[in-house]
matplotlib code that plots the C-alpha trace (Angstrom):
import matplotlib.pyplot as plt

x = [0.0, 1.3, 2.2, -0.4, 2.2, 4.7, 8.3, 10.3, 13.8, 14.8, 18.6, 20.3, 19.1, 20.1, 21.5, 21.1, 17.6, 16.6, 14.4, 11.2, 11.1, 9.8, 10.0, 12.3, 13.1, 12.8, 11.9, 8.7, 7.3, 3.6, 1.4, -1.3, -4.8, -8.1, -6.5, -3.3, -4.2, -1.4, 0.0, -0.4, -0.3, 2.6, 6.0, 7.1, 6.8, 3.6, 3.2, 0.0, -2.6, -0.7, -1.0, 2.2, 2.9, 5.9, 6.5, 8.9, 8.0, 4.8, 3.6, 0.9, -0.5, -0.5, -2.9, -5.1, -5.5, -9.2, -10.0, -12.2, -9.5, -7.7, -4.4, -2.4, -3.8, -2.5, -0.8, -0.9, 2.5, 3.6, 5.6, 7.3, 7.9, 10.6, 10.5, 8.4, 6.2, 3.6, 0.5, -2.0, -5.2, -7.2, -6.7, -5.0, -7.6, -8.2, -7.3, -4.0, -3.1, -3.8, -1.7, 1.5, 0.5, -1.0, -2.8, -5.8, -7.4, -7.4, -9.7, -12.6, -12.7, -16.1, -14.5, -11.3, -12.2, -12.9, -10.2, -8.1, -8.7, -8.0, -4.3, -1.6, 0.9, 3.4, 1.1, 1.1, 4.9, 5.3, 2.9, 5.0, 8.2, 6.7, 5.4, 8.8, 10.5, 8.0, 8.2, 11.6, 14.8, 16.7, 14.0, 15.1, 12.8, 12.1, 11.8, 14.3, 14.0, 15.6, 12.6, 8.8, 6.1, 2.6, -0.6, -2.8, -4.8, -1.7, -1.4, 2.2, 2.4, 6.1, 9.1, 12.2, 14.8, 12.3, 13.8, 12.7, 15.0, 13.7, 16.3, 14.9, 13.2, 10.6, 7.0, 6.1, 3.4, 2.9, 4.1, 1.5, 2.6, 2.3, -1.1, -2.3, -1.0, -3.0, -6.0, -6.0, -7.3, -9.2, -10.7, -14.5, -16.8, -19.9, -18.8, -17.5, -18.6, -19.4, -21.9, -24.7, -24.7, -22.6, -25.0, -21.9, -20.0, -17.1, -17.7, -15.6, -12.9, -13.7, -17.5, -18.5, -17.1, -15.1, -14.3, -11.5, -7.8, -7.3, -10.4, -11.7, -9.5, -12.5, -14.2, -14.5, -11.5, -9.1, -5.5, -2.2, 0.6, 4.3, 5.2, 5.9, 3.6, 5.0, 3.4, 3.5, 5.4, 4.5, 7.1, 7.9, 9.8, 11.0, 10.3, 8.9, 8.4, 7.4, 9.4, 12.7, 11.7, 8.8, 7.5, 7.8, 4.2, 4.8, 2.0, 1.2, -1.0, -4.1, -5.7, -9.0, -12.5, -14.3, -17.7, -18.5, -17.8, -20.4, -19.3, -19.2, -16.6, -14.4, -11.5, -8.5, -6.3, -7.4, -4.5, -6.0, -8.8, -10.9, -8.0, -4.3, -3.1, 0.2, 2.0, 0.2, -3.3, -5.9, -9.6, -12.1, -12.3, -8.5, -6.6, -3.9, -2.7, 0.8, 3.3, 6.5, 9.5, 12.6, 12.3, 15.5, 17.0, 14.3, 13.4, 12.6, 11.9, 14.3, 17.6, 18.3, 17.2, 19.2, 17.5, 18.9, 16.1, 16.4, 14.0, 15.1, 16.9, 14.9, 16.3, 16.2, 12.9, 11.4, 13.0, 9.5, 8.7, 9.7, 11.2, 10.8, 7.1, 6.1, 5.1, 5.8, 2.5, 3.9, 6.7, 8.3, 6.0, 2.9, -0.5, -1.7, -4.2, -1.4, 0.7, -2.1, -2.9, 0.7, 0.9, -2.4, -1.0, 1.9, -0.4, -2.6, 0.3, 1.6, -1.7, -3.0, -4.6, -6.8, -10.4, -11.6, -10.8, -12.0, -12.4, -13.5, -12.6, -10.8, -13.9, -13.2, -9.4, -9.8, -12.7, -11.6, -8.7, -7.5, -5.4, -8.5, -10.0, -9.0, -5.7, -7.2, -9.0, -5.7, -7.8, -6.6, -7.8, -7.4, -9.2, -7.8, -7.9, -9.7, -12.0, -15.2, -17.1, -15.8, -12.3, -13.6, -15.3, -12.1, -10.0, -12.5, -13.2, -9.7, -7.6, -9.5, -11.9, -9.2, -6.2, -7.6, -8.5, -9.8, -11.7, -15.0, -16.0, -15.5, -16.5, -17.4, -17.7, -21.0, -20.5, -23.9, -23.5, -20.7, -22.6, -22.3, -18.9, -18.4, -16.8, -15.5, -13.7, -10.0, -10.1, -13.2, -12.0, -8.3, -8.8, -10.4, -7.1, -4.7, -3.6, -1.9, 0.8, 2.0, 3.6, 2.6, -1.1, -0.8, 1.5, -1.2, -4.0, -1.9, -1.6, -5.3, -4.5, -2.6, -5.8, -6.1, -2.7, -0.2, 3.1, 6.0, 8.1, 5.4, 5.2, 8.9, 9.0, 6.3, 8.1, 11.4, 9.7, 9.8, 8.0, 8.0, 9.2, 5.8, 4.2, 7.1, 6.7, 3.4, 0.9, 1.9, 2.5, -1.1, -2.4, -3.9, -5.4, -4.7, -5.7, -6.8, -6.6, -9.6, -11.3, -15.0, -18.1, -18.2, -20.7, -21.2, -23.0, -20.1, -21.8, -19.3, -21.1, -24.6, -27.2, -29.5, -27.0, -29.2, -32.1, -29.7, -27.7, -29.8, -27.8, -24.6, -26.4, -27.7, -24.2, -22.8, -25.6, -25.0, -21.3, -22.3, -24.6, -21.7, -19.6, -22.3, -23.1, -19.4, -19.0, -22.1, -20.6, -17.5, -19.4, -18.2, -20.3, -20.5, -21.0, -22.0, -21.2, -22.6, -20.2, -21.4, -21.2, -21.8, -25.3, -25.4, -26.7, -30.1, -30.6, -30.0, -31.5, -28.4, -27.9, -24.2, -21.0, -21.4, -25.0, -28.0, -31.3, -32.2, -35.7, -34.3, -31.8, -34.2, -35.6, -32.2, -30.9, -34.0, -33.2, -29.7, -30.8, -33.3, -30.3, -30.3, -33.6, -31.9, -28.4, -28.6, -24.8, -25.3, -25.8, -26.2, -24.6, -26.0, -24.0, -25.1, -28.8, -29.7, -27.5, -29.2, -26.1, -24.3, -20.9, -19.9, -18.0, -14.7, -15.1, -15.0, -12.0, -14.0, -17.3, -17.3, -14.4, -13.9, -11.1, -9.1, -11.4, -14.4, -12.6, -12.2, -15.9, -16.9, -14.5, -15.8, -19.3, -18.3, -16.5, -19.7, -21.7, -19.2, -19.5, -23.3, -22.6, -20.6]
y = [0.0, 3.4, 5.8, 8.5, 11.3, 12.8, 13.6, 16.5, 17.4, 21.1, 21.6, 24.5, 27.1, 30.8, 32.1, 35.9, 37.3, 40.4, 43.3, 43.5, 46.1, 49.4, 48.4, 50.5, 50.5, 53.6, 54.2, 55.3, 55.6, 55.6, 53.1, 51.1, 51.4, 53.0, 56.4, 55.1, 52.2, 50.2, 52.5, 51.5, 55.0, 56.8, 58.1, 54.5, 52.7, 50.7, 47.0, 46.5, 44.5, 44.7, 46.8, 48.0, 47.9, 50.1, 51.0, 49.7, 48.4, 46.6, 44.0, 41.3, 38.6, 35.1, 32.6, 33.1, 32.3, 31.5, 28.3, 26.9, 27.3, 24.3, 23.2, 24.3, 27.8, 28.4, 30.1, 33.6, 34.7, 38.2, 38.9, 42.1, 42.9, 45.5, 45.4, 46.4, 44.0, 43.9, 41.6, 40.8, 42.8, 39.7, 36.0, 34.9, 34.5, 31.8, 34.2, 35.2, 31.6, 30.3, 33.1, 31.4, 27.8, 25.3, 22.6, 20.5, 21.3, 25.0, 24.5, 23.8, 27.5, 29.2, 32.3, 34.4, 36.6, 33.7, 32.6, 29.7, 26.8, 23.1, 24.1, 22.4, 24.4, 23.4, 24.7, 28.1, 28.0, 27.2, 30.1, 32.5, 31.3, 31.7, 35.2, 36.2, 34.9, 36.6, 40.0, 40.4, 41.7, 38.5, 35.9, 34.8, 33.2, 32.8, 29.0, 26.4, 22.6, 20.0, 18.1, 18.2, 15.5, 16.0, 13.9, 13.0, 16.3, 18.5, 19.2, 19.4, 16.9, 17.0, 19.4, 17.5, 19.4, 22.3, 25.3, 28.9, 31.9, 34.8, 37.1, 36.9, 39.9, 37.9, 36.8, 34.4, 33.4, 35.7, 34.4, 33.7, 36.8, 39.1, 37.6, 38.1, 41.7, 42.5, 40.7, 42.9, 45.7, 43.8, 40.8, 41.4, 38.4, 40.6, 41.4, 38.1, 35.2, 32.5, 29.7, 32.1, 34.0, 32.1, 29.3, 27.2, 28.2, 30.6, 34.1, 36.6, 38.2, 41.4, 41.2, 40.8, 44.3, 46.1, 49.1, 47.3, 47.8, 44.1, 41.9, 38.4, 37.6, 36.4, 34.4, 33.1, 30.7, 29.6, 30.7, 29.0, 30.9, 30.3, 28.8, 25.2, 24.6, 24.9, 25.3, 28.8, 29.8, 32.4, 34.8, 37.7, 37.1, 39.3, 38.6, 35.2, 32.9, 29.5, 26.4, 26.0, 22.5, 20.1, 18.7, 15.2, 15.0, 18.0, 20.0, 23.4, 26.3, 27.8, 31.0, 32.9, 31.8, 30.2, 30.1, 26.9, 28.1, 29.8, 33.4, 32.6, 29.8, 32.1, 33.3, 35.3, 33.2, 29.9, 28.0, 24.9, 23.0, 20.1, 17.7, 18.3, 20.1, 19.2, 20.6, 18.1, 18.7, 20.5, 21.3, 23.3, 25.9, 26.5, 29.1, 31.6, 35.2, 36.4, 38.6, 40.3, 41.5, 40.5, 39.2, 40.4, 38.8, 36.1, 34.0, 30.3, 27.7, 24.8, 24.3, 24.4, 21.1, 18.6, 18.8, 15.5, 13.1, 9.4, 6.5, 3.9, 1.1, -2.1, -5.2, -8.5, -10.2, -12.5, -13.1, -13.4, -9.7, -6.7, -4.6, -1.4, -1.8, -4.2, -2.4, 1.0, 2.5, 6.0, 8.2, 11.4, 14.3, 12.2, 13.1, 12.7, 10.1, 8.0, 8.3, 6.9, 4.2, 3.2, 2.7, 0.9, -1.6, -2.3, -2.8, -5.1, -7.3, -7.7, -8.6, -11.2, -13.2, -10.2, -11.1, -7.5, -4.6, -1.0, 1.0, 4.6, 8.2, 10.4, 9.8, 6.1, 6.6, 8.7, 6.6, 3.0, 1.7, -1.7, -2.5, -2.2, -5.4, -8.9, -9.7, -12.9, -10.6, -8.9, -5.8, -3.3, 0.2, 0.9, 4.2, 6.9, 10.6, 11.8, 8.9, 8.1, 4.9, 4.1, 3.9, 1.6, -0.6, -0.9, -1.8, -4.3, -6.2, -6.3, -6.6, -7.4, -10.0, -11.7, -11.7, -11.6, -15.3, -15.2, -12.0, -12.1, -8.5, -5.4, -2.0, 0.6, 4.3, 5.7, 9.4, 10.0, 13.8, 13.3, 11.0, 13.7, 12.3, 11.2, 7.9, 9.4, 12.2, 11.7, 13.7, 11.9, 8.5, 7.8, 4.6, 6.4, 7.8, 8.9, 5.4, 5.1, 7.4, 4.8, 1.6, -0.6, -0.3, -0.7, -3.7, -5.4, -4.5, -5.9, -9.2, -9.4, -8.6, -11.8, -13.7, -13.9, -15.7, -13.7, -13.3, -14.0, -10.9, -8.3, -7.3, -6.8, -4.9, -2.6, -2.1, -1.1, 1.3, 5.0, 6.2, 9.1, 8.8, 9.5, 6.7, 4.3, 4.5, 5.9, 5.1, 1.6, 0.7, 1.8, -0.3, 2.7, 4.5, 8.2, 9.5, 13.1, 15.3, 16.3, 19.4, 20.0, 19.7, 23.0, 25.4, 27.2, 25.9, 24.8, 23.5, 23.1, 22.9, 22.9, 21.2, 20.7, 18.6, 15.5, 17.4, 18.7, 15.6, 12.5, 10.3, 10.8, 9.6, 6.5, 5.7, 5.9, 3.7, 1.2, 1.1, 0.2, -2.6, -3.9, -4.2, -5.9, -8.3, -9.3, -9.7, -11.9, -14.2, -14.5, -15.0, -11.7, -9.4, -5.7, -3.2, 0.2, 3.0, 6.5, 8.4, 11.0, 14.7, 17.9, 18.1, 21.7, 20.4, 19.7, 23.5, 23.8, 22.6, 20.5, 16.9, 17.3, 19.1, 18.5, 19.1, 16.9, 18.3, 17.2, 16.4, 14.0, 12.2, 9.9, 8.3, 7.7, 6.1, 3.8, 2.9, 1.9, 0.0, -2.0, -3.6, -6.1, -7.5, -8.5, -9.1, -10.5, -10.0, -6.2, -4.3, -0.5, 1.2, 4.7, 6.5, 9.9, 9.4, 12.8, 14.5, 12.8, 10.7, 10.3, 11.4, 14.2, 17.3, 15.9, 12.9, 15.2, 16.6, 18.9, 19.1, 15.6, 13.7, 11.9, 12.6, 9.6, 9.5, 9.3, 6.7, 4.5, 4.9, 4.0, 1.1, -0.5, -0.2, -1.7, -4.6, -5.3, -5.4, -7.7, -10.2, -10.4, -11.4, -14.5]
z = [0.0, -0.9, 1.9, 2.6, 2.6, 0.2, 1.3, 0.1, 1.0, 1.4, 1.2, 2.9, 5.4, 5.5, 8.7, 8.1, 8.2, 6.3, 7.1, 5.2, 2.5, 3.9, 7.6, 9.8, 13.5, 15.7, 19.3, 20.9, 24.4, 23.8, 25.6, 23.8, 25.3, 24.6, 24.3, 22.6, 20.3, 18.5, 15.9, 12.3, 10.8, 12.6, 11.9, 11.7, 8.4, 8.2, 7.3, 5.3, 7.2, 10.5, 13.7, 15.3, 19.1, 19.2, 22.8, 25.4, 28.9, 28.0, 30.4, 30.3, 32.6, 31.1, 32.6, 35.6, 39.3, 38.9, 40.8, 38.0, 35.3, 33.9, 35.5, 32.4, 32.7, 36.3, 38.0, 36.5, 35.3, 34.4, 31.2, 30.3, 26.6, 25.8, 22.0, 19.0, 17.1, 14.5, 14.6, 11.9, 12.1, 11.3, 10.9, 7.6, 5.0, 2.4, -0.3, 1.3, 2.0, -1.4, -3.0, -1.7, -0.6, -3.0, -0.9, -1.6, 1.8, 1.0, -1.9, 0.5, 1.7, 1.5, 0.1, -0.1, 2.9, 5.3, 7.7, 6.5, 8.9, 8.9, 9.1, 11.2, 13.1, 10.4, 7.6, 9.3, 9.6, 5.9, 5.1, 7.2, 5.5, 2.0, 2.8, 4.1, 1.0, -1.3, 0.5, 2.1, 0.4, 0.6, 1.1, 4.6, 7.1, 10.9, 10.7, 9.5, 8.9, 6.8, 5.4, 5.3, 5.2, 4.0, 4.2, 1.3, 1.6, 1.6, 5.3, 6.6, 9.4, 10.1, 9.7, 10.6, 12.7, 13.0, 14.7, 15.4, 15.3, 17.4, 16.0, 12.5, 11.0, 9.1, 9.3, 12.1, 14.4, 17.5, 20.8, 23.4, 25.3, 22.2, 21.5, 25.1, 25.1, 22.0, 23.4, 26.5, 24.3, 21.5, 23.1, 22.8, 23.2, 22.8, 19.3, 18.1, 16.0, 18.6, 19.3, 20.1, 16.7, 14.2, 13.1, 13.8, 10.8, 9.9, 8.8, 6.8, 8.8, 10.7, 10.1, 13.8, 14.5, 11.8, 14.1, 15.8, 14.8, 15.6, 15.1, 15.7, 18.6, 20.7, 17.9, 14.4, 14.6, 17.3, 16.5, 16.6, 18.4, 18.2, 21.5, 22.5, 25.5, 29.0, 32.4, 33.9, 37.0, 39.7, 38.5, 36.1, 32.9, 30.1, 26.5, 27.2, 24.2, 25.7, 26.0, 24.2, 23.1, 23.0, 26.2, 24.6, 23.5, 21.2, 22.8, 21.2, 22.2, 20.5, 21.7, 21.4, 20.7, 17.8, 16.1, 18.0, 21.6, 23.9, 24.9, 28.6, 27.9, 25.8, 27.9, 26.9, 29.2, 27.6, 26.0, 24.4, 22.8, 24.0, 23.3, 23.4, 20.2, 18.6, 15.6, 13.2, 14.6, 12.5, 12.8, 10.8, 13.6, 14.0, 12.0, 12.7, 12.3, 11.7, 13.5, 12.5, 14.4, 16.3, 19.8, 21.5, 24.7, 24.5, 27.5, 27.0, 29.5, 29.2, 27.6, 23.8, 22.3, 20.2, 16.8, 15.6, 16.4, 15.7, 16.4, 18.9, 17.1, 17.4, 19.0, 17.2, 17.4, 14.8, 11.5, 10.0, 10.8, 8.7, 11.5, 9.4, 9.7, 12.5, 15.7, 14.1, 15.2, 15.8, 14.6, 15.9, 15.3, 14.9, 16.2, 19.8, 18.7, 17.1, 20.3, 22.5, 20.1, 19.7, 23.5, 23.5, 21.0, 23.2, 26.1, 24.0, 22.7, 26.2, 27.8, 25.3, 28.1, 29.2, 30.0, 30.4, 27.9, 27.7, 24.5, 24.3, 24.8, 27.4, 29.7, 29.9, 30.0, 33.1, 34.5, 34.5, 36.6, 35.3, 38.3, 40.6, 39.2, 40.3, 38.7, 37.2, 34.7, 33.5, 32.7, 30.2, 29.2, 25.5, 25.3, 23.0, 22.5, 20.4, 20.1, 18.2, 18.3, 14.8, 16.3, 19.1, 16.5, 14.4, 17.4, 18.8, 15.5, 14.2, 17.3, 20.5, 19.1, 17.1, 19.5, 23.1, 23.1, 26.7, 26.4, 28.3, 28.8, 26.7, 28.1, 25.5, 26.3, 24.8, 24.4, 22.9, 23.1, 20.5, 18.2, 15.5, 14.7, 11.1, 10.2, 7.0, 8.7, 9.4, 12.6, 14.0, 12.8, 13.0, 11.0, 8.0, 6.6, 9.3, 10.2, 6.8, 8.0, 10.5, 9.0, 11.9, 11.3, 7.6, 8.1, 10.3, 7.8, 4.9, 6.8, 7.6, 11.2, 11.3, 10.9, 14.7, 15.1, 17.0, 15.2, 17.5, 18.2, 17.6, 21.3, 21.4, 18.1, 19.4, 22.7, 21.1, 18.5, 19.1, 22.2, 24.7, 28.3, 30.0, 28.2, 28.7, 32.4, 33.7, 31.0, 30.1, 33.7, 34.5, 31.5, 29.8, 32.8, 32.9, 36.3, 36.8, 39.9, 41.8, 40.3, 40.3, 38.2, 36.3, 37.7, 34.4, 31.3, 29.1, 25.9, 23.0, 19.7, 18.4, 20.7, 17.7, 15.8, 15.8, 14.2, 11.5, 10.9, 12.0, 9.6, 11.7, 14.9, 13.0, 11.8, 15.4, 16.6, 13.8, 14.8, 18.4, 17.0, 14.9, 18.1, 20.0, 17.1, 16.7, 20.5, 20.6, 18.0, 20.1, 23.4, 24.8, 27.0, 26.0, 28.8, 27.2, 29.6, 29.6, 31.9, 34.4, 33.4, 35.4, 37.0, 35.8, 32.4, 34.2, 34.2, 30.4, 27.2, 26.5, 27.5, 27.8, 26.9, 23.2, 23.0, 22.1, 23.1, 26.6, 25.4, 22.9, 25.1, 27.1, 24.0, 22.5, 25.8, 25.8, 22.2, 23.1, 26.2, 24.0, 22.2, 25.0, 23.7, 20.4, 21.9, 25.5, 25.7, 25.9, 29.1, 29.4, 32.4, 32.5, 35.2, 34.1, 34.7, 33.0, 35.6, 38.6, 39.6, 42.9, 41.8, 44.2, 43.3, 44.5, 42.2, 39.2, 37.2, 35.0, 33.2, 31.7, 33.2, 36.5, 38.9, 40.2, 43.2, 40.9, 38.8, 41.9, 42.6, 39.1, 38.8, 42.0, 40.6, 37.3, 39.0, 41.0, 37.7, 36.0, 38.9, 38.3, 34.6, 35.5]

ax = plt.figure().add_subplot(projection="3d")
ax.plot(x, y, z, "-o")
ax.set_aspect("equal")
plt.show()
């Protein structure tokens, strides 16, 4: 099978970075604000489409000390900026992007004045470089790399030996601190495209409020910023630009609001999306804006990184396996989903005697503790992020049902508020197209998943394949459980998306339901019990018109839950475990991590209840 990406080699990298034509550098002591907005028509040369912040001694607070905020948004940290910078007045548009980047995914834009979305961080980097080359005197750039990889739709999914030069006078993405400083003046949720007024679709840039010098920071599309993710510290830093290197997972930062988020949930201090974002992540509500300017005396967290990355050399295993493919379920720079699935495959191959397996989303990953069950079950948790039931179906039918010869119980997370997911969407369904980027999954598929006969050496090949330290120790040791600290059920209504999605796209719900039926049918044929679990969510949804975090009308939910429960009439191997009970559950505040995830204490409570149910099925 052909690889799903193309590989291009870029030879040579300039080390001197040129000033853009027409841009000069002079001093100023003005302070941006309501009386002194960023100057774009001053004695300094202007940069078309950009606002200039040209004063020294600027300061901004990153993060927050609000108790309800996410862990990665705390504590609040002060950053001082003592240099000039330009920032784009609006998000980069489809028209601007297509002028310099020829990619298939860009052809889906609604119009030239709409923000370009569905872009990876690397796509944004390539655009910045291309714009620098097109408009600078010498064509130099802020980003360097040695090779690039693209998926079948033209998204850049890897830049090998990627590096950022803060001393370059070239186009780049704004740092989180630059973005936040701008947002202090131009973050306006009341005049933004958000879930309350957008009809859940993008709009042309600067149409929510065209009076702003910098627009759409609180809506339309979330925006990539330049920084590698790092946790904040309770301190003051000068010219802060994030971490010097990746945290291992390759976590990035997105800022602002989007057309699919409610205004009350849009915060200037927010730094992420629902799931972890990495450089190869893309979504139809994530775009970017550009910045320009040198960052002098930059402060990074962490030491300079070694940019020569190499996969771990595999040890000898079976002569029958192609060690360039076998067990290679992940590669450096791959997606978060692939990383979790790579480690789930290692767990699966090393626990082939398991009698209890879990498949599902981050809710089941944080909710089921394998080691709390009797060791005779050899329980494993193969949940992944992001998940759809189509991923669970693929894993169950091709791996669990074929290779776990003693499997008696499979627990399936039923996130019915997310049953708008599309099996023919590469983000919603990893096994639609994305899996083709990782040789291990393709190798298994080409061998008909080994026809249920385990090939000797595959567990060892998987173990010695590329991995990250956190997963090598904590995640695999916990057999796929990822515990969360005690937080609280959110007190605010935090609906993400359109609550009326079933009414608008009933076919998607039916496809999700059919996927569940397929799992149950296959399990029945293999004498495996299926326990479908609806995990508890915040009781606050009882006061809203939404069933849960991702919508579904509350009035529709009881009927759908009854329809799912009725599967047991056709398939006696199916049991529905509704722990949400329309919000009338007994999971207390200290058992919650956030709106729709359990804390480790909550996971202990749920796991004990699940264990009791399993004992009744014997």
